[in-house]
C-alpha positions as CSV (number, residue, x, y, z in Angstrom):
1,M,92.4,-38.7,16.1
2,L,88.7,-38.9,15.3
3,V,87.9,-36.9,18.5
4,F,90.5,-34.3,17.5
5,T,89.1,-34.1,14.0
6,N,85.5,-33.6,15.3
7,Y,86.8,-30.9,17.6
8,L,88.4,-29.0,14.8
9,K,85.2,-29.3,12.7
10,S,83.1,-28.1,15.6
11,Q,85.4,-25.1,16.1
12,A,85.3,-24.4,12.3
13,D,81.5,-24.5,12.4
14,R,81.4,-22.1,15.3
15,K,83.8,-19.7,13.6
16,R,81.5,-19.7,10.4
17,I,78.5,-19.0,12.5
18,R,80.2,-16.1,14.3
19,S,81.4,-14.7,11.0
20,A,78.0,-15.0,9.4
21,F,75.9,-13.4,12.1
22,T,78.2,-10.9,13.7
23,Q,76.8,-8.1,11.5
24,Y,73.2,-9.1,12.3
25,L,73.0,-9.9,16.0
26,S,74.3,-8.9,19.4
27,P,77.6,-10.6,20.5
28,A,75.6,-12.5,23.2
29,L,73.2,-14.0,20.6
30,V,76.0,-14.8,18.2
31,E,77.8,-16.7,20.9
32,E,74.6,-18.5,21.9
33,L,74.3,-19.6,18.2
34,A,78.0,-20.6,18.0
35,Q,77.7,-22.8,21.2
36,S,74.3,-24.3,20.1
37,P,74.3,-24.5,16.3
38,E,71.4,-26.9,16.4
39,K,69.2,-23.8,17.1
40,L,70.0,-22.5,13.6
41,V,67.8,-23.6,10.8
42,L,68.7,-22.2,7.4
43,G,67.3,-22.3,3.9
44,G,63.7,-21.2,4.4
45,E,62.0,-21.9,7.8
46,E,58.4,-20.8,8.4
47,R,57.7,-19.1,11.7
48,V,55.8,-16.2,13.2
49,M,58.0,-13.1,13.2
50,T,57.8,-9.4,14.0
51,V,59.2,-7.1,11.2
52,L,60.3,-3.5,11.4
53,F,60.9,-0.8,8.8
54,S,62.1,2.7,9.5
55,D,62.8,5.6,7.2
56,I,63.8,9.2,7.4
57,R,61.1,11.7,6.5
58,G,62.1,14.2,3.8
59,F,65.5,12.7,3.2
60,T,65.8,14.3,-0.2
61,T,65.6,17.8,1.4
62,I,68.3,16.8,3.9
63,S,70.5,15.4,1.1
64,E,70.3,18.7,-0.7
65,L,72.0,20.4,2.2
66,Y,75.0,18.2,1.6
67,K,75.1,18.3,-2.2
68,N,78.6,19.7,-2.1
69,D,79.6,17.6,0.9
70,P,78.9,13.9,0.3
71,Q,81.3,13.0,3.0
72,G,79.3,15.1,5.4
73,L,76.1,13.2,4.4
74,T,77.9,9.9,4.9
75,S,79.0,11.0,8.4
76,L,75.4,12.0,9.2
77,M,74.1,8.6,8.1
78,N,76.6,6.8,10.3
79,R,75.7,9.0,13.3
80,F,72.0,8.2,12.6
81,L,72.2,4.5,11.8
82,T,74.7,3.4,14.5
83,P,72.6,4.2,17.6
84,L,69.4,2.9,16.0
85,T,71.1,-0.3,15.0
86,N,72.4,-0.7,18.5
87,V,68.9,-0.2,20.0
88,I,67.5,-2.9,17.7
89,I,70.3,-5.4,18.5
90,E,70.1,-4.7,22.3
91,R,66.4,-5.7,22.1
92,K,67.2,-9.0,20.4
93,G,66.4,-7.8,16.9
94,T,68.2,-9.0,13.8
95,I,69.3,-6.4,11.2
96,D,68.2,-7.5,7.8
97,K,69.5,-4.7,5.7
98,Y,70.0,-0.9,5.2
99,I,68.4,0.7,2.2
100,G,69.9,4.1,2.0
101,D,68.6,5.9,5.1
102,A,66.1,3.0,5.9
103,I,66.5,0.1,8.2
104,M,64.8,-3.3,8.0
105,A,65.0,-5.6,11.0
106,F,63.1,-8.6,12.4
107,W,62.6,-10.6,15.6
108,N,62.3,-14.3,16.4
109,A,65.0,-15.5,14.1
110,P,67.6,-17.0,14.0
111,L,66.9,-17.5,17.7
112,A,63.4,-17.8,19.1
113,D,62.2,-14.8,21.0
114,P,58.9,-15.4,22.9
115,D,58.7,-11.7,23.7
116,Q,59.3,-10.5,20.1
117,E,56.4,-8.0,19.9
118,A,57.3,-6.2,23.1
119,N,61.0,-6.2,22.2
120,A,60.2,-4.6,18.8
121,C,57.9,-2.0,20.4
122,T,60.6,-1.2,23.1
123,A,63.1,-0.8,20.3
124,M,60.8,1.6,18.4
125,L,60.4,3.9,21.3
126,H,64.2,3.8,22.0
127,M,64.8,4.6,18.3
128,L,62.7,7.8,18.6
129,E,64.6,8.8,21.7
130,Q,67.9,8.3,20.0
131,V,66.8,10.5,17.0
132,E,65.6,13.2,19.4
133,E,69.0,13.1,21.2
134,L,70.9,13.3,17.9
135,N,68.8,16.3,16.8
136,R,69.6,18.0,20.1
137,V,73.3,17.6,19.5
138,R,73.1,18.5,15.8
139,R,71.2,21.7,16.7
140,Q,73.9,22.8,19.1
141,E,76.6,22.1,16.4
142,A,74.6,24.0,13.7
143,D,74.1,27.0,16.0
144,A,77.8,27.1,16.9
145,A,78.8,26.9,13.3
146,G,76.1,29.4,12.1
147,Q,74.6,26.8,9.8
148,P,71.0,25.9,9.1
149,F,69.5,23.1,11.1
150,L,67.1,20.6,9.7
151,P,65.9,18.0,12.2
152,L,65.8,14.3,11.4
153,Q,62.3,12.7,11.7
154,I,61.6,9.0,11.2
155,G,58.6,6.8,10.5
156,I,58.5,3.3,11.8
157,G,56.2,0.4,10.8
158,V,56.0,-2.9,12.6
159,N,53.9,-6.0,11.9
160,T,53.7,-9.5,13.2
161,G,52.7,-12.7,11.3
162,P,53.9,-15.8,9.5
163,C,57.1,-15.4,7.4
164,V,59.8,-17.5,5.8
165,V,63.3,-16.8,7.0
166,G,66.6,-18.2,5.9
167,N,69.5,-17.7,3.5
168,M,68.0,-16.2,0.3
169,G,69.6,-14.9,-2.9
170,S,71.6,-16.5,-5.6
171,D,74.4,-19.0,-5.8
172,L,76.9,-16.2,-5.8
173,H,75.4,-13.9,-3.3
174,F,72.9,-14.5,-0.5
175,N,71.6,-12.9,2.6
176,Y,69.9,-14.1,5.8
177,S,66.5,-12.5,5.3
178,V,62.8,-12.8,5.7
179,L,59.9,-12.9,3.2
180,G,56.1,-12.9,3.3
181,D,53.0,-10.8,3.3
182,T,53.8,-9.9,6.9
183,V,57.0,-8.1,5.6
184,N,55.1,-6.3,2.9
185,L,52.5,-5.0,5.3
186,A,55.2,-3.8,7.7
187,S,56.8,-1.8,4.9
188,R,53.4,-0.3,3.9
189,L,52.6,0.7,7.5
190,E,55.9,2.6,7.7
191,G,54.9,4.5,4.6
192,Q,51.5,5.3,6.1
193,T,53.1,7.1,9.1
194,K,53.3,10.2,6.8
195,A,49.6,10.0,5.9
196,Y,48.6,9.7,9.6
197,A,51.1,12.2,10.9
198,V,52.5,9.8,13.6
199,P,56.0,8.3,13.9
200,I,54.8,4.8,14.6
201,I,52.2,2.5,13.1
202,I,51.8,-1.2,14.1
203,G,49.6,-4.0,12.9
204,A,46.8,-5.7,14.7
205,R,48.7,-8.8,15.8
206,T,51.5,-6.8,17.2
207,A,49.1,-4.5,19.1
208,K,47.1,-7.4,20.6
209,A,50.4,-8.9,21.9
210,V,51.4,-5.8,23.7
211,Q,48.1,-4.4,25.0
212,G,48.5,-3.1,28.5
213,R,52.3,-3.1,28.3
214,F,52.4,0.0,26.1
215,A,50.1,2.9,25.5
216,V,48.5,1.5,22.3
217,L,45.9,3.6,20.5
218,E,43.7,2.3,17.6
219,M,43.9,4.5,14.5
220,D,41.9,3.2,11.6
221,F,40.6,0.2,9.6
222,L,43.0,0.5,6.7
223,Q,43.4,-1.1,3.3
224,V,46.9,-0.4,2.2
225,K,47.8,0.0,-1.4
226,G,48.4,-3.3,-3.1
227,K,46.4,-5.4,-0.6
228,T,42.7,-6.5,-0.7
229,E,42.3,-7.3,3.0
230,P,42.0,-4.3,5.4
231,E,43.9,-4.2,8.7
232,L,43.2,-2.5,12.0
233,I,46.2,-0.3,12.6
234,Y,47.5,1.3,15.9
235,T,50.1,3.7,17.2
236,I,52.1,3.6,20.4
237,L,52.3,6.7,22.5
238,G,54.5,5.4,25.3
239,R,55.4,2.6,27.7
240,E,53.4,1.0,30.4
241,D,53.8,4.0,32.7
242,V,52.0,6.1,30.1
243,A,49.4,3.5,29.5
244,R,48.4,3.6,33.2
245,T,47.9,7.4,33.3
246,P,44.4,9.0,33.5
247,R,45.3,11.3,30.6
248,F,46.0,8.4,28.2
249,Q,43.0,6.4,29.3
250,K,40.8,9.5,28.7
251,L,42.3,9.8,25.3
252,R,41.8,6.1,24.5
253,D,38.2,6.2,25.6
254,A,37.4,9.4,23.5
255,N,39.3,7.9,20.6
256,A,37.2,4.7,20.8
257,M,34.0,6.8,20.8
258,M,35.2,8.7,17.7
259,L,36.0,5.5,15.8
260,T,32.6,3.9,16.7
261,A,30.7,6.9,15.6
262,Y,32.7,7.2,12.4
263,R,32.2,3.6,11.5
264,N,28.5,3.9,12.2
265,R,28.2,7.0,9.9
266,N,27.4,9.2,12.9
267,W,29.4,12.1,11.5
268,T,28.2,14.6,14.1
269,G,29.1,12.3,16.9
270,A,32.5,11.6,15.5
271,L,33.3,15.3,15.2
272,E,32.1,15.9,18.8
273,A,34.3,13.0,20.0
274,I,37.3,14.5,18.1
275,L,37.0,17.6,20.2
276,Q,37.4,15.4,23.3
277,C,40.3,13.6,21.7
278,R,42.1,16.8,20.9
279,E,41.7,18.1,24.5
280,A,42.9,14.8,26.0
281,G,45.6,14.1,23.4
282,R,47.2,17.5,23.2
283,E,50.4,16.4,24.9
284,F,50.7,13.3,22.7
285,G,51.2,15.3,19.4
286,L,48.0,14.0,17.7
287,E,46.6,17.3,16.5
288,E,47.4,16.7,12.9
289,F,46.1,13.1,13.0
290,Y,42.7,14.3,14.2
291,S,42.7,17.2,11.7
292,R,43.0,14.6,9.0
293,Y,40.0,12.7,10.4
294,V,38.0,16.0,10.4
295,A,38.9,16.6,6.8
296,R,37.9,13.0,5.9
297,I,34.5,13.3,7.7
298,R,33.7,16.6,6.0
299,A,34.4,14.9,2.7
300,L,32.0,12.1,3.6
301,L,29.4,14.6,4.6
302,E,29.6,16.1,1.1
303,N,29.8,12.7,-0.6
304,P,28.2,10.0,1.6
305,P,29.7,6.5,1.1
306,D,27.8,3.6,-0.5
307,A,25.3,1.6,1.6
308,D,27.8,-1.3,1.9
309,W,30.6,0.9,3.3
310,N,32.1,-0.8,6.4
311,G,34.4,1.9,7.7
312,V,37.5,0.8,5.7
313,Y,39.8,3.5,4.5
314,A,41.6,2.7,1.2
315,A,45.0,4.3,1.1
316,D,45.9,5.8,-2.3
317,S,49.6,5.8,-1.8
318,K,52.3,3.5,-0.3
């Protein structure tokens, strides 16, 4: 009888685990948790994690197109969120929450993921590809219906570092979620994709973990709003096949020359290096990024920084 009782309790525990995590994880990971519940630590566990935020650019303008068709906007969001969610889950990510058109996800919990940074970066690139495919289909639909077409564009921020993860909330309602400065910075990096005119920005720890496996390009030494410590930030321009190409390596070298000259107050050298960056990076869509550096350098020429300036750029917006 005791054996049978323990069996029933074990089955009930597995059922609860499946019910709790089905909405967050892939079926394979849910089943792994159900079969090995000892891998699950709830209630606030500290671990290094990789956190992702994504958001639609100009969502207010898109919403205005559907002001008389709220069901149409709901349908569009479902078409948008579903493939992006699938991509994250397929790469061992956990969906934390949806915030309107935004997605928050993380890696390395509830199950350990030793390749968390690479899985997050692969998911990011797949997400951009999914949005591109959705825009292609939507353009065809709009043309066939004689309706205006406004493409969806997203910004993605990813950061790796120490977090606390577990069931958080109140006695009446809680969610399996993650907290910490790492999370806050990931959110800020997503917001800065607008300022830098790129779809992806990642933090230094993420970049270090995936160097050589992705086409990682350093962008700036940034102090985001609300933080006192600056962070080296990077973008990703492709997978390993892109990283190995002469065109990317030429861009990376010219970009490094530009950043070195900029941080050493060699404004002329920085502007000359930007010319090389633009030539090498034309196919990577970085024209606006370098245009903003040119505008920044010209402003510094007119108003030179203080003697203790260390190359840090302080963002004035989130």
